[in-house]
Residue, then its C-alpha position, 0 to 999 in steps of 0.5 A: m499499499i502506498n501512502s501519501g509520504s512515499i508518493s511525495y518522495i516518488l514525485f520528488a525523484i522524478i522532478a529531480i531526474a527530470i531536472f537532471i536530464a534537462i541540464f545534462l541536455m543543455l550541456i551537450k547542446k552548449m558543448f556542441k555549440f562550443f566545438l562548432l565555434i571551434l571548428v569555424l575559427l579553426i576553418a577561418y584561421l586556415s583560410y587566413q593562413y592560406i591567403t596570407n602565407s600561402i600555407s595549405p591546410m595540410a601543411f598547417f596540420n603538418n606543422l601543428k603535428t610537429d610543434v605538438t610533438y616537439l612541445v610534448k618532448s620538451a615537456q618530458d625532457y623538462s622533467k628529466i632536466k629537473k631530475s638530473t639537476n636536482q641529483i647533481k645539486s644533492l650530491i654536491d650539497a652532500g659535500d661527499l666528493s668520493d669517486e663514486s659521487v664524482n662518477k654519478i655527477i658525470e653521469e647526470n651531466n652526460k644526460l643533460h648533454s644528451i637531452r640538449d642534443e635531443i632537443n636542439n635537433m628536433p624539428h619544429s615550425k617557424i612559429l616555435d623558433n623564438y621559443h626553441s632559441l630561448y629554451m636552448l639558450n638557457l638549457n645551454k647555461m645550465v649545461t655549461t654550469s653543470d660542466a663547471m660543477v663536474l670540473l670542480s668536483q673532479g678537482q676535489n679542492g674546489s671552493t665551496e663558494i664557487i660550487n654554491n654560486l654555480k648551484e644558485k645559477v643552475n636554480n635561476i636558470f631552471d626557474y627561468i626555463k620553467n616560466i617560459k611561455 
């Protein structure tokens, strides 16, 4: 037997489901309009590029694919760079310049060199030339500073003041690279 209390709960549930479905349909409709707007803007931009620069839509998409690959790879390498520089800094901070520590510093320095070479040889479009130049400039500074840390750690009589100064430079360069947009 259904009493008046359970009918009101059922009615409330039906109204809530109807409102949920209405909101869901409105969101789908707005998303469709948004994607349609993006598509229209993309077609307009491609048309502009074709008219002004004689870049075909296929060339534009190929450039876009190349640039996305470049940016994804540089983002992945950023974490590797951070890991290597943190490893070098921690070994220098420890003050233990045993042969094992020096070998680890050299290994991390070699990783930085290989990452720099990979990024430098990666293809990218003209749109990313400025980004690439700035990124490489700072990455070269970081590698050069890391090279200096390797030389100082191999000497084992290196001044801790010089090492601390170099660590500070690595931190500054790393923060600058992180903020490149």
